[in-house]
C-alpha positions in Angstrom: -7.1 27.2 89.4 -4.9 30.3 90.3 -1.2 30.5 92.3 1.0 33.5 93.6 4.0 33.8 95.3 5.5 36.7 96.6 8.8 38.2 96.9 10.8 40.3 99.2 11.2 44.1 99.2 14.5 43.8 101.6 18.0 45.1 99.7 21.4 46.4 100.5 23.3 48.8 100.7 26.5 49.1 102.0 27.0 53.0 103.3 30.4 53.9 103.7 32.2 56.7 106.0 35.7 57.6 104.5 37.0 59.7 101.3 36.2 58.6 98.1 38.6 57.0 96.6 38.0 56.4 93.1 41.7 54.5 92.5 40.2 50.8 94.3 37.7 50.7 91.2 38.4 48.7 87.6 37.7 51.6 84.8 37.4 49.5 81.6 34.0 48.1 83.6 33.3 51.7 84.9 31.3 54.5 84.2 31.3 57.8 86.2 28.1 60.3 85.7 29.3 63.5 87.5 28.1 67.1 88.2 28.6 69.7 86.8 28.2 71.1 89.4 32.2 71.2 89.9 33.2 72.7 86.7 31.2 75.1 86.9 32.2 76.3 90.8 35.8 75.3 90.2 35.6 72.5 93.3 36.7 70.5 89.0 40.9 70.5 90.3 39.1 68.8 93.9 36.9 66.6 91.5 39.6 65.3 89.0 42.4 64.1 92.6 40.3 61.2 92.0 39.3 61.6 88.8 43.2 60.7 87.9 43.1 57.6 90.0 40.8 56.1 87.4 44.0 56.9 84.7 41.4 59.2 83.2 42.7 60.8 79.6 40.7 62.0 77.9 37.4 61.8 81.0 36.0 59.2 78.0 34.4 57.6 80.2 32.6 60.5 82.4 29.2 61.7 80.9 29.0 65.9 82.8 25.4 66.1 83.8 23.8 69.8 83.6 22.0 68.6 86.7 19.0 70.8 86.9 14.7 70.8 86.5 14.3 71.3 83.0 17.2 68.9 82.0 15.9 66.2 83.9 14.6 64.4 81.9 14.1 61.5 79.9 16.2 63.5 76.7 19.3 63.7 79.4 18.7 59.5 79.8 19.2 58.7 76.5 21.8 60.5 76.3 24.2 59.4 78.4 23.2 55.8 77.9 24.1 56.2 74.6 27.8 57.8 75.8 28.1 54.5 78.1 27.4 52.6 75.0 29.6 53.8 72.5 32.7 54.4 75.5 31.4 50.7 76.2 31.9 49.6 71.5 28.3 48.2 72.6 28.7 45.7 75.0 27.9 46.9 77.7 27.4 44.4 80.3 25.5 43.5 83.6 28.4 43.5 85.9 29.0 47.1 84.9 29.0 49.7 87.2 27.6 53.4 87.0 29.4 55.8 89.2 27.3 58.9 90.4 29.4 61.4 91.8 26.5 65.1 92.9 23.5 66.2 94.3 20.0 65.3 93.8 18.9 65.7 90.8 22.1 63.7 89.3 21.8 60.9 91.8 18.2 61.1 90.6 19.5 60.9 87.1 22.3 58.3 87.3 20.3 55.8 89.2 17.8 55.9 87.1 19.8 55.4 84.6 22.0 52.2 86.0 18.1 50.5 86.5 17.1 50.7 83.3 20.7 49.3 81.6 20.6 45.4 81.1 17.1 45.9 83.5 20.0 46.5 85.8 23.8 47.2 86.4 25.8 47.4 89.9 25.7 51.0 91.2 28.1 53.3 92.8 26.8 56.7 95.3 29.3 59.7 96.2 26.4 62.1 97.0 28.1 65.4 97.5 25.6 68.0 99.4 24.0 67.4 102.6 20.6 66.9 101.1 21.1 64.3 98.4 23.2 62.4 101.5 20.2 62.5 104.1 17.8 62.4 101.0 17.9 61.0 96.9 21.1 58.6 98.0 19.5 56.9 99.9 16.5 54.9 99.8 16.5 53.6 96.0 14.1 56.1 94.2 15.1 57.3 91.1 13.0 59.1 88.9 13.1 62.0 86.1 10.4 64.6 85.2 7.8 64.5 82.8 5.9 67.5 81.8 6.1 70.0 84.5 5.1 66.6 87.4 8.1 65.4 90.4 10.2 62.4 89.1 6.4 60.7 87.4 9.1 58.4 85.8 11.1 56.0 87.7 11.6 53.4 89.4 13.1 51.8 92.5 16.9 50.5 92.4 18.9 51.1 95.5 23.0 51.5 95.5 25.5 48.9 95.4 26.9 51.7 97.8 26.4 54.7 98.7 29.8 57.0 99.9 30.1 59.7 102.2 33.4 61.7 101.5 32.5 64.6 103.7 34.4 66.8 103.0 31.9 67.7 99.7 29.9 69.8 102.9 33.0 72.2 102.5 31.9 73.5 98.9 28.5 74.2 99.5 27.1 77.5 100.0 24.5 78.9 102.9 21.6 78.0 101.2 22.5 74.4 99.6 23.6 73.5 103.8 20.1 75.4 104.8 18.8 72.8 102.0 20.1 69.6 103.9 19.1 70.6 107.3 15.2 70.3 106.2 16.4 66.7 105.1 18.3 66.5 108.0 15.7 67.7 110.5 12.4 66.1 109.0 13.6 62.6 109.6 15.1 62.9 112.4 11.9 64.4 114.4 9.5 61.6 112.0 13.0 59.5 113.8 13.3 60.7 117.2 11.2 63.8 118.1 12.6 64.6 121.4 16.3 63.9 119.7 14.9 66.8 117.2 14.2 69.3 119.6 17.1 69.0 121.1 18.9 72.2 119.4 23.2 71.0 121.2 22.3 68.2 117.8 22.2 70.9 115.9 25.5 72.0 116.5 27.9 71.9 113.2 30.7 69.8 115.9 28.0 67.0 115.0 26.5 67.7 111.9 29.0 64.3 110.8 26.7 62.4 113.6 23.1 63.2 112.6 24.1 62.7 109.0 24.8 59.3 109.6 22.0 58.8 112.3 19.7 60.2 109.3 21.3 57.8 106.4 20.3 54.6 109.0 16.9 55.4 109.4 16.0 55.8 106.2 17.8 53.1 105.5 16.6 50.3 107.1 12.9 51.8 107.0 12.8 52.4 103.2 14.5 48.3 102.7 11.1 47.1 104.7 9.3 48.9 101.8 11.0 49.2 99.2 8.4 50.2 97.2 7.3 53.3 99.0 3.4 51.7 100.1 3.7 51.3 104.2 5.1 53.2 106.7 8.0 54.7 104.1 5.2 57.0 103.1 5.8 59.0 105.9 9.3 60.2 105.0 7.0 62.0 102.4 6.2 65.3 104.9 5.7 68.4 103.1 6.1 66.6 100.1 2.2 66.8 98.8 3.0 69.8 99.5 6.7 71.2 98.1 6.4 69.4 94.9 3.0 71.5 94.5 5.5 75.0 94.6 8.0 73.1 92.5 5.4 73.3 89.7 3.6 75.8 90.6 7.7 77.9 90.5 8.3 76.4 87.2 10.9 74.8 89.3 12.7 78.7 90.1 12.0 77.9 93.2 14.4 74.5 95.1 13.7 71.5 96.4 15.0 72.1 99.9 12.9 75.7 99.5 10.0 73.3 98.2 10.0 71.3 101.1 10.4 74.1 104.1 8.2 76.0 103.0 5.6 72.2 102.6 6.4 71.4 105.8 5.7 74.5 108.0 2.1 74.1 105.5 1.6 70.6 107.1 1.9 71.4 110.6 -0.6 74.4 110.4 -3.0 71.8 108.6 -2.8 69.5 111.1 -3.3 72.1 113.7 -5.5 73.5 111.5 -7.6 70.3 111.2 -7.1 70.0 115.2 -4.4 67.2 114.8 -2.0 69.2 116.7 -2.8 71.4 119.3 -0.9 75.2 119.3 2.1 75.1 121.6 4.3 71.4 119.5 2.7 73.4 116.3 4.5 77.0 117.1 7.4 75.2 118.9 8.2 72.6 115.4 8.0 75.8 113.7 9.7 77.9 115.4 12.3 75.3 115.6 12.3 74.3 111.5 12.6 78.4 111.6 15.6 78.8 114.0 17.3 76.1 111.5 16.4 77.7 108.1 15.7 80.6 108.5 13.4 82.7 105.9 12.5 82.6 103.2 9.2 83.9 101.1 7.5 82.1 98.6 4.8 84.4 95.6 2.4 82.6 92.9 1.4 84.6 90.2 0.0 82.9 88.0 -3.5 82.2 87.3 -5.7 79.3 87.6 -4.7 79.0 91.2 -7.2 76.0 91.9 -7.1 74.2 88.9 -3.5 73.8 88.7 -3.1 72.9 92.5 -5.7 70.2 92.0 -4.7 68.7 88.7 -0.8 68.1 90.6 -2.4 67.3 94.4 -4.4 63.9 91.9 -1.1 63.7 90.2 0.4 63.0 93.3 2.7 59.6 93.3 0.5 58.6 96.3 -2.6 58.3 94.2 -4.0 55.0 94.7 -6.9 54.5 93.6 -8.5 58.0 93.2 -7.1 58.6 96.8 -4.6 60.8 98.3 -2.4 59.9 100.6 -1.5 62.9 103.0 1.2 62.7 105.5 1.0 65.4 109.0 2.2 65.9 112.9 0.3 64.7 115.3 0.9 65.5 119.0 2.6 62.4 119.7 3.7 60.9 116.3 3.8 61.4 112.1 0.1 59.9 110.1 -1.3 59.3 107.2 -4.9 61.1 106.4 -6.7 60.2 103.0 -8.4 62.1 100.7 -10.9 60.2 98.5 -10.9 62.4 95.2 -14.8 60.8 94.1 -16.0 61.0 98.4 -13.8 63.9 99.6 -14.1 66.7 97.5 -15.7 69.1 100.0 -12.0 68.5 102.2 -9.6 68.2 98.9 -11.3 71.8 98.0 -11.0 73.3 101.1 -7.4 71.8 100.8 -6.7 73.6 97.7 -8.4 77.3 99.7 -6.1 76.7 102.4 -2.8 76.2 100.4 -3.7 79.4 98.3 -4.7 81.0 101.6 -1.4 80.3 103.4 0.9 81.6 100.2 -0.9 84.6 100.0 0.5 83.9 103.7 3.9 83.2 103.1 5.7 86.3 103.5 4.2 86.9 107.4 4.0 83.4 108.2 7.4 82.2 107.4 9.2 85.9 109.3 7.2 86.4 112.2 
């Protein structure tokens, strides 16, 4: 006799737009993980306003994390957990809360820690970059890299609260803003193409509105598909190509830059397969370029085809030897499925396409 039951995937994350203030949190039961970017770029004074509100004397319950792809690994997770258990003298209760302040890498690592301590403790996220406000801060994906594979070890663990303090945007470089625009544009393209193509919607005066609109849409989509099996996969537009480029560059290329080029390659591949008309292809391509600017990727390594094939078939969206690729049509975003055994020719053609477009990327992105 067999029995089965199902678990609902719904979750509740509260998005709060306010100036961040740590004074409302219980210091005795909180642990902070803070992006080291603020120390390195002399923004510690800005953060100290929040930190001093909790009367941190020697920052004993803060882990300053070096937020880099190279440091996004299990060893870093263990260092954080060791410090948490040392601070709480081994008595870590489930109602302990982790407060993560930083960009996407910091939030991915911190959220993973929160998901595995006592099988889950309270998590509050304060994204400090435009990219993390639109991406890592929303939806509950956590993870670290493993042997040059992006986010290969992780979990789904939504934050209890996500706090948008827009004052952090003033600390960002132009490149960091452009990285964030990529994710913002991609999400709104999926949500509402007409709105996406309205250039006036992305004037600086409307940036906060667009961030919140993007976050609300993503949260709604993710809450009904937490484990990324159905429509949530549409948010991976550009990411299959982008993650390949990150790995090929040994993570020297930023996530935003890689996904930007990945989206442009997705648009061109959609046109290549005659799913997207030339007029729509150029319109969407040119709009991304007008907002995000010029970026050139140059690959000078060896064994390109084998490396890319391994990366493609190691993609997290591979199920039963089948890769899910997100493409763009004239009317919508859609999935295509490539099985490594039955679609070998198309997979090899896809690798050739990636190679050809990387060689032409200078012309393609700058024309």
